[in-house]
C-alpha positions in Angstrom: 0.0 0.0 0.0 1.3 3.4 -0.9 2.3 5.7 2.0 0.7 9.0 2.9 2.5 12.2 3.9 1.2 14.7 6.4 2.8 18.1 6.6 2.3 19.2 10.2 2.7 22.5 12.0 6.1 23.3 13.5 5.4 24.5 17.1 5.2 21.8 19.8 1.6 22.4 20.8 0.4 22.8 17.2 2.2 19.6 16.1 0.6 17.6 18.9 -2.9 18.9 17.8 -2.1 17.7 14.3 -2.2 14.1 15.6 -6.0 14.3 15.6 -5.9 14.6 11.8 -3.3 11.7 11.6 -5.7 9.5 13.6 -8.5 10.3 11.1 -6.3 9.5 8.1 -5.2 6.2 9.7 -8.8 5.2 10.2 -9.7 6.2 6.6 -6.8 4.3 5.1 -6.0 1.3 7.3 -2.7 -0.4 6.6 -1.3 2.6 4.7 2.0 3.8 6.2 1.8 7.5 7.4 4.8 9.7 7.5 5.0 13.3 8.8 7.0 16.4 8.0 7.6 18.9 10.8 10.3 21.1 12.5 13.4 19.8 14.3 11.8 21.1 17.5 8.7 19.0 17.3 10.1 16.0 15.4 11.2 14.0 18.5 7.6 13.7 19.5 6.5 11.8 16.4 7.9 8.5 17.6 5.6 8.6 20.6 2.5 9.0 18.4 0.6 5.9 17.2 0.3 5.5 13.4 3.4 7.4 12.4 6.1 5.5 10.6 8.7 8.0 9.7 9.5 11.7 10.2 10.9 14.2 7.7 12.6 17.1 9.4 12.1 20.6 7.9 13.2 23.9 9.2 10.7 26.0 11.1 9.5 29.0 9.1 11.2 27.3 6.1 14.5 29.3 6.2 16.1 27.2 3.4 15.7 28.5 -0.1 14.4 26.8 -3.2 17.5 24.7 -3.7 17.1 23.1 -0.2 13.4 22.5 -0.8 14.1 20.9 -4.2 16.6 18.6 -2.5 14.0 17.6 0.1 11.4 17.0 -2.6 13.8 14.7 -4.5 14.2 12.6 -1.4 10.4 12.5 -0.7 9.8 11.6 -4.4 11.6 8.2 -3.7 8.9 7.2 -1.2 6.1 7.2 -3.9 3.5 8.9 -1.7 -0.2 8.5 -2.6 -1.2 11.9 -1.1 0.0 14.8 1.0 -2.2 16.4 3.6 -1.1 20.0 4.1 -2.1 20.9 7.7 0.0 24.0 7.4 -1.2 26.8 5.1 2.3 27.9 4.1 3.0 28.2 0.3 6.7 27.5 0.9 5.7 24.2 2.6 3.3 23.3 -0.2 6.0 23.6 -2.8 7.7 20.5 -1.5 5.0 17.9 -2.3 4.3 19.7 -5.5 8.0 19.5 -6.5 8.0 15.8 -5.3 5.2 15.0 -7.7 2.8 13.7 -5.1 -0.5 13.2 -7.0 -3.0 14.5 -4.4 -2.0 17.6 -2.3 -4.9 18.3 0.1 -5.5 21.4 2.1 -7.0 24.9 2.3 -5.5 27.4 -0.1 -5.1 30.1 2.4 -2.1 31.7 0.7 -3.8 31.2 -2.7 -1.8 28.1 -3.6 -4.2 27.0 -6.4 -2.5 24.4 -8.5 0.1 23.7 -5.8 -2.8 22.4 -3.6 -5.0 20.4 -6.0 -7.7 18.9 -3.8 -9.7 21.3 -1.6 -11.9 20.3 1.3 -15.6 21.0 0.8 -16.6 24.5 1.8 -13.0 25.7 1.4 -14.1 29.3 0.5 -15.3 29.8 4.0 -11.7 29.5 5.2 -10.9 32.9 3.7 -13.6 34.7 5.7 -13.6 32.8 8.9 -13.0 35.2 11.7 -14.4 36.2 15.1 -17.1 33.8 16.3 -17.0 31.9 13.0 -13.3 31.2 13.3 -12.7 27.5 13.9 -10.2 26.1 16.3 -6.9 24.7 15.0 -8.0 21.3 16.2 -11.1 21.5 14.0 -9.2 22.9 11.1 -6.7 20.0 10.8 -9.5 17.5 11.3 -11.5 19.2 8.5 -8.5 18.8 6.1 -8.2 15.1 7.0 -12.0 14.7 6.4 -11.9 16.7 3.2 -14.3 19.2 4.7 -17.1 16.7 5.5 -19.0 17.4 8.7 -18.7 14.6 11.3 -21.8 12.6 11.8 -23.9 13.0 14.9 -22.4 9.8 16.3 -18.8 10.7 15.5 -16.5 12.4 17.9 -13.2 13.9 16.5 -10.3 12.0 18.0 -8.0 13.7 20.6 -4.2 13.7 20.1 -2.4 10.8 21.7 1.2 10.1 22.8 2.5 7.0 24.5 5.6 6.5 26.5 6.5 2.8 27.0 6.8 1.4 30.5 10.4 0.4 29.7 11.3 4.0 28.7 9.7 5.4 31.9 11.5 2.8 34.0 14.8 3.7 32.4 14.2 7.4 32.9 13.4 6.9 36.6 16.6 4.7 37.1 18.8 7.4 35.4 17.5 10.1 37.7 17.0 8.2 40.9 13.3 8.6 41.0 11.3 6.6 43.5 8.1 5.5 41.7 6.3 5.1 45.0 6.6 8.7 45.9 3.8 11.0 44.4 5.1 13.9 42.3 3.7 17.2 41.1 4.9 18.4 37.7 4.8 22.2 37.3 4.9 24.0 34.0 4.9 27.8 34.7 6.1 29.4 31.4 8.0 32.6 32.2 6.3 34.5 35.0 6.4 37.7 32.8 4.2 35.9 30.2 0.5 36.9 30.4 -0.3 33.1 30.2 1.4 32.3 33.5 0.1 32.4 37.0 1.6 34.5 39.9 4.9 33.2 41.2 3.8 33.3 44.8 0.8 31.1 44.0 2.9 28.5 42.3 5.2 28.5 45.3 2.3 28.1 47.7 0.9 25.1 45.8 4.4 23.6 45.6 5.0 24.0 49.3 1.6 22.5 50.1 2.5 19.3 48.2 6.0 19.2 49.6 4.7 19.4 53.2 2.6 16.3 52.4 5.6 14.3 51.2 5.3 14.9 47.4 8.2 15.6 45.1 7.8 18.8 43.1 9.3 18.8 39.6 9.8 22.0 37.6 9.3 21.2 33.9 10.3 23.2 30.8 13.2 24.7 29.0 15.2 27.9 28.8 12.1 30.1 29.0 11.2 28.5 32.3 14.6 28.5 34.0 14.3 31.9 35.7 10.9 30.9 37.1 12.3 27.6 38.3 15.1 29.3 40.1 12.6 31.6 41.8 10.6 28.6 43.0 13.7 26.7 44.2 14.8 29.8 46.2 11.6 29.4 48.2 11.5 25.5 48.0 15.1 24.2 47.7 13.9 20.6 47.6 12.0 21.1 44.3 13.7 19.3 41.4 14.6 21.6 38.5 14.3 19.8 35.2 14.4 22.9 33.0 17.9 22.2 31.8 16.8 18.9 30.3 18.7 18.6 26.9 16.1 16.5 25.1 12.4 17.2 24.6 11.6 13.5 25.0 13.1 13.7 28.6 10.6 16.4 29.4 7.8 14.1 28.1 9.1 11.3 30.4 9.0 13.8 33.3 5.4 14.5 32.6 4.4 10.9 32.0 6.1 9.8 35.2 4.5 12.4 37.4 1.4 11.8 39.5 -0.4 15.0 38.3 0.5 17.9 36.0 -0.2 21.6 36.7 0.5 24.0 33.9 -0.4 27.0 31.9 -1.2 27.6 28.2 1.8 26.3 26.1 3.2 23.4 24.2 3.9 21.2 27.2 0.3 21.4 28.4 -0.7 19.8 25.1 1.9 17.1 25.7 0.6 16.4 29.2 -3.0 16.2 27.8 -2.0 13.8 25.0 -0.2 11.5 27.4 -3.5 10.9 29.2 -2.5 11.5 32.8 -4.2 13.8 35.4 -3.9 17.3 34.1 -4.9 20.7 35.6 -4.5 23.7 33.3 -4.6 27.4 34.2 -5.9 29.5 31.3 -6.8 33.2 30.8 -10.4 34.3 30.5 -12.3 32.6 27.6 -9.1 31.1 26.1 -9.3 27.3 26.9 -11.9 26.6 24.2 -9.9 28.1 21.4 -6.4 27.2 22.3 -6.5 24.4 24.9 -6.2 20.6 24.5 -9.3 18.6 23.8 -8.4 15.5 25.8 -11.1 14.3 28.3 -9.0 14.2 31.5 -8.0 17.8 31.3 -9.4 20.1 34.0 -9.5 23.8 33.1 -9.4 26.7 35.5 -10.2 30.1 34.2 -11.1 33.4 35.8 -14.8 33.7 36.8 -17.3 34.4 34.1 -17.8 37.9 35.5 -14.2 38.7 34.3 -14.4 40.6 31.0 -13.3 38.5 28.1 -10.5 40.9 27.2 -8.9 40.4 30.5 -6.4 37.5 29.9 -4.7 37.7 33.3 -4.9 34.5 35.4 -5.0 36.3 38.7 -8.7 35.6 39.0 -7.8 31.9 39.7 -7.3 31.3 43.4 -4.9 28.8 45.1 -7.9 27.1 46.7 -9.4 26.3 43.3 -6.1 24.9 42.0 -5.5 22.7 45.1 -9.1 21.4 44.9 -8.7 20.6 41.1 -5.4 18.8 41.7 -6.9 16.7 44.5 -9.9 15.8 42.3 -7.7 15.0 39.3 -5.6 12.6 41.4 -8.7 10.8 42.7 -9.9 10.0 39.2 -8.8 6.6 37.8 -6.2 6.7 35.0 -7.4 5.2 31.6 -6.3 1.6 31.1 
């Protein structure tokens, strides 16, 4: 059976959301190998996603010129792909499957790539005028491309993204870092405290101290953007474990998968935590979780009260008490088998 190529978005959270479309394609074409193309940043996650055979790495924002794209197209041509689903609307990205001679190149022509994209989902003109309340979520957009614009039936639910870390990989990660699997752990993803998506530092510290007093490990998850916030938390709680210098993205995924519960804010790693299927409490600004948040069932969202005007994106309207109650409730719920 001829393979299928899916051009995914480059950012971590957006790439994870693309897995919903991949699951739809896998169900429509059982047995067909599915490969993806994405950025070097997101590519390590592909091996944790069901249905993906192989990953093509392309530069984020497509810095290479036509020569580099033509070289990639020559390599892709050798795979004899049946179709390419263009989940990104970039014309530069769409050039690659066109140069590679892939017969079907499916997507919305948002940058007017007529001819480069040669199969358009039903109702595609609406994609040019969708804004405000009519604007669909990214999750819905990528699923619509995979379904060629057909509306899901009343009995069909669009699949949520999924990532799987094997028990062997988790065991190896725990052994390398001296982690006691019997001790409960709280994984904190703060973003930078200066980011409007974050939550006040003193509240993260209060929640971390509450769990530490009850014998929990507190793990600080993230990368360079979160290091200053992690240092601030560790200054108040020295026993917190700072993982923000983790060199590999897949190590961060192991940290999340091995934790008892994840508490985070809007960002790429919150989508990873949701896709892994574990207990997950997410802090979002007013009216933002529906548009930009994960769609996985086990996620618990906390937003400012409905009385907060929708243009106020600050998360200060979320109290420590609400967060602690949500974390306790999330831990009580059974994990999916």
